[in-house]
LOPALUM-229882 format. One record per residue (C-alpha): residue in three letters; x, y, z. Coordinates in pm, 1 decimal. Layout:
<pts>
res = ALA east = X north = Y up = Z
...
</pts>
This chain:
<pts>
res = UNK east = 24307.6 north = 29544.7 up = 16221.9
res = UNK east = 24156.9 north = 29614.3 up = 15877.8
res = UNK east = 23817.1 north = 29487.4 up = 15994.2
res = UNK east = 23832.8 north = 29722.0 up = 16295.8
res = UNK east = 23910.1 north = 30020.2 up = 16070.5
res = UNK east = 23610.9 north = 29931.4 up = 15849.7
res = UNK east = 23372.1 north = 29925.4 up = 16145.0
res = UNK east = 23501.7 north = 30262.8 up = 16265.5
res = UNK east = 23409.0 north = 30433.7 up = 15939.1
res = UNK east = 23044.2 north = 30320.9 up = 15924.7
res = UNK east = 22754.0 north = 30510.8 up = 16085.2
res = UNK east = 22681.4 north = 30451.6 up = 16451.4
res = UNK east = 22355.4 north = 30266.1 up = 16393.0
res = UNK east = 22529.6 north = 30028.4 up = 16154.5
res = UNK east = 22807.7 north = 29968.4 up = 16404.5
res = UNK east = 22551.8 north = 29889.0 up = 16672.3
res = UNK east = 22381.2 north = 29644.0 up = 16435.6
res = UNK east = 22714.9 north = 29475.7 up = 16356.8
res = UNK east = 22791.8 north = 29449.4 up = 16728.1
res = UNK east = 22455.9 north = 29279.6 up = 16788.3
res = UNK east = 22520.4 north = 29039.3 up = 16501.5
res = UNK east = 22864.5 north = 28958.3 up = 16644.3
res = UNK east = 22707.2 north = 28883.5 up = 16982.9
res = UNK east = 22450.6 north = 28663.0 up = 16807.6
res = UNK east = 22719.0 north = 28466.7 up = 16620.0
res = UNK east = 22936.6 north = 28417.8 up = 16927.9
res = UNK east = 22646.5 north = 28299.8 up = 17146.2
res = UNK east = 22589.6 north = 27972.1 up = 16956.0
res = UNK east = 22793.6 north = 27656.8 up = 16899.9
res = UNK east = 22672.3 north = 27632.7 up = 16539.2
res = UNK east = 22599.8 north = 27924.4 up = 16307.2
res = UNK east = 22461.3 north = 27904.1 up = 15955.1
res = UNK east = 22312.5 north = 28094.5 up = 15665.5
res = UNK east = 21954.7 north = 28019.2 up = 15556.0
res = UNK east = 21767.4 north = 28133.7 up = 15248.3
res = UNK east = 21433.3 north = 28303.1 up = 15316.1
res = UNK east = 21331.5 north = 28392.9 up = 14960.4
res = UNK east = 20967.1 north = 28337.5 up = 14876.5
res = UNK east = 20855.4 north = 28287.1 up = 15237.6
res = UNK east = 20558.9 north = 28509.6 up = 15330.2
res = UNK east = 20619.2 north = 28724.0 up = 15638.5
res = UNK east = 20346.2 north = 28551.5 up = 15839.2
res = UNK east = 20483.3 north = 28205.7 up = 15759.1
res = UNK east = 20837.7 north = 28318.0 up = 15843.8
res = UNK east = 20723.2 north = 28437.2 up = 16184.5
res = UNK east = 20550.9 north = 28102.2 up = 16242.0
res = UNK east = 20873.6 north = 27920.3 up = 16154.9
res = UNK east = 21071.5 north = 28134.7 up = 16397.6
res = UNK east = 20822.6 north = 28055.4 up = 16673.1
res = UNK east = 20848.2 north = 27684.4 up = 16591.8
res = UNK east = 21227.8 north = 27698.0 up = 16618.6
res = UNK east = 21218.2 north = 27887.6 up = 16948.3
res = UNK east = 21418.6 north = 27706.3 up = 17213.1
res = UNK east = 21629.2 north = 27508.8 up = 16966.9
res = UNK east = 21743.5 north = 27770.3 up = 16713.3
res = UNK east = 21719.8 north = 28143.7 up = 16652.5
res = UNK east = 21699.9 north = 28339.0 up = 16325.9
res = UNK east = 21841.7 north = 28688.0 up = 16282.8
res = UNK east = 21783.8 north = 28894.5 up = 15968.4
res = UNK east = 21988.1 north = 29196.9 up = 15867.7
res = UNK east = 22139.1 north = 29365.2 up = 15566.6
res = UNK east = 22374.5 north = 29137.7 up = 15379.2
res = UNK east = 22661.7 north = 29387.7 up = 15396.6
res = UNK east = 22631.3 north = 29406.8 up = 15774.7
res = UNK east = 22603.9 north = 29028.9 up = 15805.8
res = UNK east = 22926.2 north = 28989.8 up = 15606.2
res = UNK east = 23099.0 north = 29253.8 up = 15818.5
res = UNK east = 22994.2 north = 29076.9 up = 16140.2
res = UNK east = 23114.6 north = 28736.8 up = 16015.4
res = UNK east = 23449.5 north = 28883.7 up = 15918.3
res = UNK east = 23479.1 north = 29064.1 up = 16250.4
res = UNK east = 23421.6 north = 28741.6 up = 16445.6
res = UNK east = 23672.1 north = 28562.3 up = 16218.5
res = UNK east = 23778.8 north = 28230.5 up = 16381.9
res = UNK east = 23675.9 north = 28042.4 up = 16067.1
res = UNK east = 23311.7 north = 28151.0 up = 16068.2
res = UNK east = 23393.3 north = 28406.7 up = 15796.3
res = UNK east = 23374.5 north = 28113.9 up = 15550.8
res = UNK east = 22996.5 north = 28161.1 up = 15564.7
res = UNK east = 23026.5 north = 28490.3 up = 15374.9
res = UNK east = 23023.3 north = 28296.8 up = 15045.7
res = UNK east = 22654.8 north = 28211.6 up = 15109.1
res = UNK east = 22544.8 north = 28568.3 up = 15187.5
res = UNK east = 22361.6 north = 28667.2 up = 14871.6
res = UNK east = 21997.1 north = 28720.8 up = 14789.7
res = UNK east = 21743.5 north = 28698.8 up = 15068.7
res = UNK east = 21922.3 north = 28525.7 up = 15355.1
res = UNK east = 21943.5 north = 28532.1 up = 15734.0
res = UNK east = 22170.5 north = 28409.4 up = 16009.9
res = UNK east = 22064.4 north = 28105.9 up = 16211.2
res = UNK east = 22223.0 north = 27996.1 up = 16536.9
res = UNK east = 22181.9 north = 27680.3 up = 16744.5
res = UNK east = 22354.1 north = 27480.6 up = 17014.4
res = UNK east = 22237.7 north = 27163.4 up = 16843.9
res = UNK east = 22470.7 north = 26979.5 up = 16605.4
res = UNK east = 22449.0 north = 27067.1 up = 16231.7
res = UNK east = 22281.7 north = 26735.9 up = 16145.9
res = UNK east = 22001.8 north = 26798.3 up = 16395.0
res = UNK east = 21957.5 north = 27153.6 up = 16266.8
res = UNK east = 21932.7 north = 27039.7 up = 15904.4
res = UNK east = 21680.5 north = 26768.9 up = 15992.6
res = UNK east = 21466.4 north = 27015.2 up = 16185.5
res = UNK east = 21468.7 north = 27272.0 up = 15904.9
res = UNK east = 21376.6 north = 27012.0 up = 15643.3
res = UNK east = 21091.0 north = 26881.5 up = 15860.1
res = UNK east = 20949.7 north = 27233.3 up = 15897.8
res = UNK east = 20911.7 north = 27288.6 up = 15522.1
res = UNK east = 20557.8 north = 27292.1 up = 15382.8
res = UNK east = 20415.6 north = 27253.4 up = 15027.6
res = UNK east = 20332.5 north = 27574.9 up = 14844.8
res = UNK east = 20199.5 north = 27679.8 up = 14502.8
res = UNK east = 20445.3 north = 27793.8 up = 14239.3
res = UNK east = 20405.3 north = 28123.4 up = 14054.4
res = UNK east = 20471.4 north = 28219.1 up = 13695.5
res = UNK east = 20835.0 north = 28313.4 up = 13641.3
res = UNK east = 20966.6 north = 28085.2 up = 13915.0
res = UNK east = 21208.1 north = 27800.6 up = 13844.6
res = UNK east = 21073.4 north = 27451.3 up = 13907.0
res = UNK east = 21265.0 north = 27293.7 up = 14200.2
res = UNK east = 21179.9 north = 26947.0 up = 14066.2
res = UNK east = 20983.5 north = 26776.0 up = 13789.6
res = UNK east = 20619.2 north = 26887.0 up = 13788.3
res = UNK east = 20371.3 north = 26603.3 up = 13727.6
res = UNK east = 19994.2 north = 26619.9 up = 13694.0
res = UNK east = 19874.4 north = 26283.0 up = 13826.8
res = UNK east = 19630.7 north = 26050.4 up = 13656.7
res = UNK east = 19272.9 north = 26073.1 up = 13776.3
res = UNK east = 18956.9 north = 26280.1 up = 13796.7
res = UNK east = 19033.5 north = 26651.9 up = 13817.8
res = UNK east = 18695.7 north = 26724.7 up = 13973.6
res = UNK east = 18641.6 north = 26998.4 up = 13715.5
res = UNK east = 18323.0 north = 27003.5 up = 13506.0
res = UNK east = 18358.8 north = 26973.7 up = 13127.9
res = UNK east = 18461.1 north = 27301.9 up = 12971.0
res = UNK east = 18757.3 north = 27505.5 up = 12845.3
res = UNK east = 18980.6 north = 27368.5 up = 13121.7
res = UNK east = 19035.8 north = 27045.4 up = 12928.1
res = UNK east = 19199.2 north = 27251.9 up = 12654.6
res = UNK east = 19416.9 north = 27430.6 up = 12910.4
res = UNK east = 19536.7 north = 27095.1 up = 13040.9
res = UNK east = 19621.0 north = 26976.4 up = 12691.9
res = UNK east = 19801.4 north = 27302.8 up = 12619.5
res = UNK east = 20043.9 north = 27251.4 up = 12909.2
res = UNK east = 20108.3 north = 26890.9 up = 12802.1
res = UNK east = 19869.3 north = 26685.0 up = 13015.1
res = UNK east = 19682.7 north = 26387.3 up = 12867.8
res = UNK east = 19326.7 north = 26499.5 up = 12940.1
res = UNK east = 18978.3 north = 26430.2 up = 12808.6
res = UNK east = 18614.4 north = 26451.2 up = 12912.4
res = UNK east = 18482.7 north = 26129.1 up = 13060.4
res = UNK east = 18176.4 north = 26044.1 up = 13271.5
res = UNK east = 18077.7 north = 26409.3 up = 13305.3
res = UNK east = 18417.8 north = 26523.7 up = 13432.0
res = UNK east = 18761.1 north = 26617.9 up = 13303.6
res = UNK east = 18998.2 north = 26323.9 up = 13347.8
res = UNK east = 19377.5 north = 26304.8 up = 13324.6
res = UNK east = 19431.0 north = 25964.2 up = 13165.6
res = UNK east = 19792.1 north = 25913.2 up = 13272.8
res = UNK east = 20059.6 north = 26075.1 up = 13485.3
res = UNK east = 20180.5 north = 26370.1 up = 13279.1
res = UNK east = 20512.0 north = 26548.7 up = 13336.0
res = UNK east = 20444.1 north = 26906.2 up = 13233.0
res = UNK east = 20770.7 north = 27069.2 up = 13343.8
res = UNK east = 21124.3 north = 26951.1 up = 13413.2
res = UNK east = 21339.6 north = 27056.0 up = 13706.0
res = UNK east = 21513.2 north = 27386.9 up = 13637.4
res = UNK east = 21261.5 north = 27510.9 up = 13379.2
res = UNK east = 21064.6 north = 27833.5 up = 13425.8
res = UNK east = 20692.1 north = 27820.6 up = 13501.3
res = UNK east = 20478.2 north = 28016.5 up = 13254.7
res = UNK east = 20139.0 north = 28178.2 up = 13316.7
res = UNK east = 19936.2 north = 27894.0 up = 13163.2
res = UNK east = 20096.8 north = 27623.9 up = 13376.4
res = UNK east = 20078.3 north = 27833.6 up = 13692.7
res = UNK east = 19702.9 north = 27878.7 up = 13639.1
res = UNK east = 19647.2 north = 27506.3 up = 13572.8
res = UNK east = 19841.8 north = 27400.9 up = 13880.9
res = UNK east = 19651.9 north = 27650.4 up = 14095.8
res = UNK east = 19319.0 north = 27521.9 up = 13962.6
res = UNK east = 19417.9 north = 27162.0 up = 14044.1
res = UNK east = 19556.0 north = 27253.8 up = 14385.9
res = UNK east = 19900.1 north = 27116.0 up = 14299.9
res = UNK east = 20178.7 north = 27265.1 up = 14512.1
res = UNK east = 20506.0 north = 27153.9 up = 14355.0
res = UNK east = 20749.8 north = 27341.6 up = 14574.2
res = UNK east = 20834.9 north = 27346.2 up = 14942.2
res = UNK east = 20859.4 north = 27664.1 up = 15144.9
res = UNK east = 21089.2 north = 27685.7 up = 15442.4
res = UNK east = 21425.1 north = 27796.3 up = 15570.6
res = UNK east = 21676.3 north = 27668.5 up = 15316.8
res = UNK east = 22008.9 north = 27594.4 up = 15484.5
res = UNK east = 22298.4 north = 27716.0 up = 15268.0
res = UNK east = 22584.6 north = 27628.5 up = 15499.8
res = UNK east = 22661.6 north = 27594.6 up = 15870.9
res = UNK east = 22986.4 north = 27635.1 up = 16065.2
res = UNK east = 23038.8 north = 27423.7 up = 16376.5
res = UNK east = 23346.5 north = 27325.2 up = 16579.7
res = UNK east = 23587.1 north = 27444.4 up = 16312.3
res = UNK east = 23411.6 north = 27261.8 up = 16026.6
res = UNK east = 23199.8 north = 27407.4 up = 15745.5
res = UNK east = 22908.7 north = 27183.5 up = 15644.1
res = UNK east = 22695.4 north = 27206.8 up = 15331.6
res = UNK east = 22345.6 north = 27057.6 up = 15294.4
res = UNK east = 22452.6 north = 26755.0 up = 15089.6
res = UNK east = 22689.7 north = 26657.6 up = 15372.3
res = UNK east = 22413.3 north = 26682.7 up = 15631.2
res = UNK east = 22145.3 north = 26493.1 up = 15439.0
res = UNK east = 22197.2 north = 26141.6 up = 15569.1
res = UNK east = 21967.4 north = 25844.8 up = 15621.0
res = UNK east = 21972.1 north = 25803.1 up = 15998.9
res = UNK east = 21839.8 north = 25444.9 up = 15990.4
res = UNK east = 22099.8 north = 25342.4 up = 15732.7
res = UNK east = 22373.4 north = 25517.2 up = 15931.3
res = UNK east = 22272.5 north = 25334.3 up = 16250.1
res = UNK east = 22268.1 north = 25003.2 up = 16059.7
res = UNK east = 22620.3 north = 25071.3 up = 15932.0
res = UNK east = 22740.5 north = 25143.6 up = 16285.6
res = UNK east = 22585.2 north = 24821.5 up = 16416.4
res = UNK east = 22740.1 north = 24623.1 up = 16132.2
res = UNK east = 23082.9 north = 24773.7 up = 16198.5
res = UNK east = 23051.0 north = 24702.1 up = 16571.4
res = UNK east = 22952.1 north = 24340.5 up = 16503.1
res = UNK east = 23246.3 north = 24296.1 up = 16263.3
res = UNK east = 23486.2 north = 24441.6 up = 16520.1
res = UNK east = 23346.4 north = 24210.8 up = 16787.5
res = UNK east = 23386.3 north = 23905.6 up = 16565.6
res = UNK east = 23742.1 north = 24007.3 up = 16482.5
res = UNK east = 23820.6 north = 24045.5 up = 16851.4
res = UNK east = 23674.5 north = 23700.5 up = 16929.1
res = UNK east = 23847.5 north = 23530.5 up = 16636.2
res = UNK east = 24180.6 north = 23687.9 up = 16730.6
res = UNK east = 24125.7 north = 23601.4 up = 17099.7
res = UNK east = 24176.2 north = 23969.4 up = 17182.9
res = UNK east = 23999.3 north = 24042.3 up = 17512.5
res = UNK east = 23794.5 north = 24361.3 up = 17547.2
res = UNK east = 23514.7 north = 24464.7 up = 17779.8
res = UNK east = 23264.5 north = 24366.5 up = 17508.8
res = UNK east = 23418.2 north = 24028.7 up = 17422.5
res = UNK east = 23567.3 north = 23899.4 up = 17747.5
res = UNK east = 23246.5 north = 23713.9 up = 17839.1
res = UNK east = 23225.4 north = 23545.9 up = 17498.4
res = UNK east = 23593.4 north = 23448.4 up = 17504.8
res = UNK east = 23555.6 north = 23296.1 up = 17851.8
res = UNK east = 23244.5 north = 23103.6 up = 17744.2
res = UNK east = 23424.1 north = 22984.5 up = 17433.6
res = UNK east = 23729.7 north = 22873.8 up = 17633.3
res = UNK east = 23504.8 north = 22697.9 up = 17883.3
res = UNK east = 23327.7 north = 22511.2 up = 17602.8
res = UNK east = 23656.5 north = 22408.4 up = 17443.1
res = UNK east = 23795.4 north = 22289.9 up = 17778.6
res = UNK east = 23480.4 north = 22088.7 up = 17838.4
res = UNK east = 23509.7 north = 21927.5 up = 17494.3
res = UNK east = 23870.3 north = 21830.1 up = 17570.1
res = UNK east = 23764.1 north = 21693.1 up = 17907.3
res = UNK east = 23492.0 north = 21478.7 up = 17746.9
res = UNK east = 23726.3 north = 21354.9 up = 17477.2
res = UNK east = 24001.1 north = 21267.1 up = 17727.5
res = UNK east = 23750.5 north = 21133.9 up = 17984.8
res = UNK east = 23894.2 north = 21355.8 up = 18255.8
res = UNK east = 23705.4 north = 21303.2 up = 18580.2
res = UNK east = 23662.4 north = 21673.8 up = 18653.8
res = UNK east = 23362.6 north = 21783.7 up = 18864.0
res = UNK east = 23244.6 north = 21990.5 up = 18566.1
res = UNK east = 23271.7 north = 21699.7 up = 18323.8
res = UNK east = 23171.2 north = 21394.9 up = 18527.1
res = UNK east = 22792.0 north = 21449.2 up = 18491.7
res = UNK east = 22831.2 north = 21462.3 up = 18113.0
res = UNK east = 23058.9 north = 21159.8 up = 18110.4
res = UNK east = 22803.9 north = 20963.9 up = 18312.3
res = UNK east = 22521.2 north = 21082.3 up = 18087.9
res = UNK east = 22713.6 north = 20984.3 up = 17776.0
res = UNK east = 22801.3 north = 20641.4 up = 17917.5
res = UNK east = 22440.0 north = 20585.2 up = 18022.1
res = UNK east = 22315.5 north = 20678.2 up = 17673.5
res = UNK east = 22566.8 north = 20440.7 up = 17511.2
res = UNK east = 22470.3 north = 20160.8 up = 17747.9
res = UNK east = 22098.5 north = 20208.5 up = 17683.1
res = UNK east = 22153.8 north = 20222.9 up = 17307.0
res = UNK east = 22341.5 north = 19893.9 up = 17316.3
res = UNK east = 22087.9 north = 19731.2 up = 17547.4
res = UNK east = 21802.8 north = 19831.8 up = 17315.6
res = UNK east = 21965.1 north = 19631.0 up = 17034.2
res = UNK east = 21960.7 north = 19303.5 up = 17231.9
res = UNK east = 21653.4 north = 19098.6 up = 17140.1
res = UNK east = 21666.2 north = 18861.4 up = 17436.4
res = UNK east = 21564.9 north = 19075.1 up = 17732.6
res = UNK east = 21623.1 north = 18779.8 up = 17966.8
res = UNK east = 21993.5 north = 18819.4 up = 17893.3
res = UNK east = 21985.5 north = 19171.6 up = 18036.3
res = UNK east = 21999.1 north = 19276.0 up = 18399.5
res = UNK east = 21656.2 north = 19353.4 up = 18536.1
res = UNK east = 21720.6 north = 19728.7 up = 18548.3
res = UNK east = 21793.5 north = 19732.8 up = 18171.1
res = UNK east = 21500.9 north = 19519.6 up = 18057.4
res = UNK east = 21247.8 north = 19712.5 up = 17845.9
res = UNK east = 21459.8 north = 20028.5 up = 17829.5
res = UNK east = 21471.9 north = 20247.6 up = 17521.4
res = UNK east = 21770.3 north = 20435.4 up = 17389.2
res = UNK east = 21807.9 north = 20767.1 up = 17572.8
res = UNK east = 21795.9 north = 21087.4 up = 17362.1
res = UNK east = 22127.9 north = 21248.6 up = 17281.5
res = UNK east = 22236.7 north = 21502.1 up = 17546.0
res = UNK east = 22160.9 north = 21866.3 up = 17461.7
res = UNK east = 22442.7 north = 22091.3 up = 17348.6
res = UNK east = 22584.9 north = 22304.0 up = 17625.1
res = UNK east = 22500.9 north = 22678.7 up = 17605.9
res = UNK east = 22868.1 north = 22768.4 up = 17581.7
res = UNK east = 22911.2 north = 22527.0 up = 17290.4
res = UNK east = 22608.1 north = 22679.5 up = 17114.4
res = UNK east = 22746.4 north = 23029.8 up = 17148.1
res = UNK east = 23084.2 north = 22909.8 up = 17028.0
res = UNK east = 22922.0 north = 22746.5 up = 16725.1
res = UNK east = 22729.5 north = 23064.4 up = 16634.5
res = UNK east = 23030.4 north = 23293.5 up = 16656.9
res = UNK east = 23317.7 north = 23070.0 up = 16544.7
res = UNK east = 23203.0 north = 22799.7 up = 16303.5
res = UNK east = 23546.7 north = 22660.8 up = 16236.5
res = UNK east = 23628.6 north = 22617.2 up = 16603.6
res = UNK east = 23287.3 north = 22466.1 up = 16677.1
res = UNK east = 23327.2 north = 22224.8 up = 16387.0
res = UNK east = 23658.1 north = 22112.9 up = 16536.5
res = UNK east = 23492.0 north = 22072.8 up = 16874.7
res = UNK east = 23208.3 north = 21869.7 up = 16723.6
res = UNK east = 23460.0 north = 21649.3 up = 16542.7
res = UNK east = 23637.7 north = 21595.1 up = 16872.2
res = UNK east = 23307.1 north = 21504.8 up = 17036.1
res = UNK east = 23231.8 north = 21258.3 up = 16757.8
res = UNK east = 23571.2 north = 21094.5 up = 16807.3
res = UNK east = 23501.3 north = 21078.4 up = 17178.0
res = UNK east = 23162.9 north = 20918.3 up = 17109.7
res = UNK east = 23323.2 north = 20656.1 up = 16888.0
res = UNK east = 23592.1 north = 20577.0 up = 17141.1
res = UNK east = 23345.4 north = 20567.3 up = 17428.3
res = UNK east = 23111.0 north = 20351.8 up = 17224.8
res = UNK east = 23382.6 north = 20093.1 up = 17180.2
res = UNK east = 23469.9 north = 20107.9 up = 17548.5
res = UNK east = 23103.9 north = 20078.3 up = 17641.9
res = UNK east = 23061.0 north = 19771.5 up = 17422.8
res = UNK east = 23361.4 north = 19601.3 up = 17572.6
res = UNK east = 23243.2 north = 19684.3 up = 17924.1
res = UNK east = 22895.7 north = 19546.7 up = 17860.8
res = UNK east = 23042.6 north = 19240.5 up = 17692.0
res = UNK east = 23251.9 north = 19180.9 up = 17997.6
res = UNK east = 22942.0 north = 19228.5 up = 18213.7
res = UNK east = 22754.8 north = 18954.7 up = 18028.8
res = UNK east = 23058.6 north = 18756.1 up = 17915.1
</pts>
């Protein structure tokens, strides 16, 4: 009620402006405050055109902006703490992270003027300045740059930090930076805070490395999948792997126990054939062998089944157990094969 009484006491034109600001705030999913200090009017208009279709900027008197935020209430009044200096409202239906990324991408380098505070360390880089020998070398040295005349030009012999972040730019440094074409600051809409879906975000919360964030999500998903497989907990994402793993384990048991299952018999026959060939290859007297085994070489070991390979990649302990079981089966079958062949020739 107090906010209504305040709006009733202001002039009509101010009330109309507040009403328009309220409509602006309520028409977007996300509303924020942006700083516009130091942005030339022409560049500001270009930025607004660039944002058209994804975000809208509305400038007004700070007192009216605060009144409109308080009138809307619903949590958005928290933005009033950022309404100071040269600011504007910004509204978007994009999420706050997308808005912050877009605003940062739209910033452009700009020269810094005397009296302004350096937003970061100011460094004059090593190299040829392109300036002919003259008084400018003394100006460079005055501001703290390592400069000298060399090969008919003024050279900066090493990277020289001439101002630290937070320090004020004086006239001498501003002139030197302008002469060198160094633009140490960025000009653009500076997001102070944004309110979206009941949450107030500040810039440091929105400045994330998207690639790193995606990598973290993938890593977490992979860890969850491995946990699900290791715990034998079926989900839509792991059911196929669990079935393949169970199939591989069942096949290993079947081979070890020599179960004459249709799925196992081809492998049993292949294993027996390989054992028989290996034993036959060790017999020097080929005349002692049946004709079909004379001159044979040991067959290569059978390839690992796809299900076993997947099991080995995702569950090393289980695959090691399965391999140990296969080795035991090979040993047992080798003995049986030897006895069978001995009986054949005995």
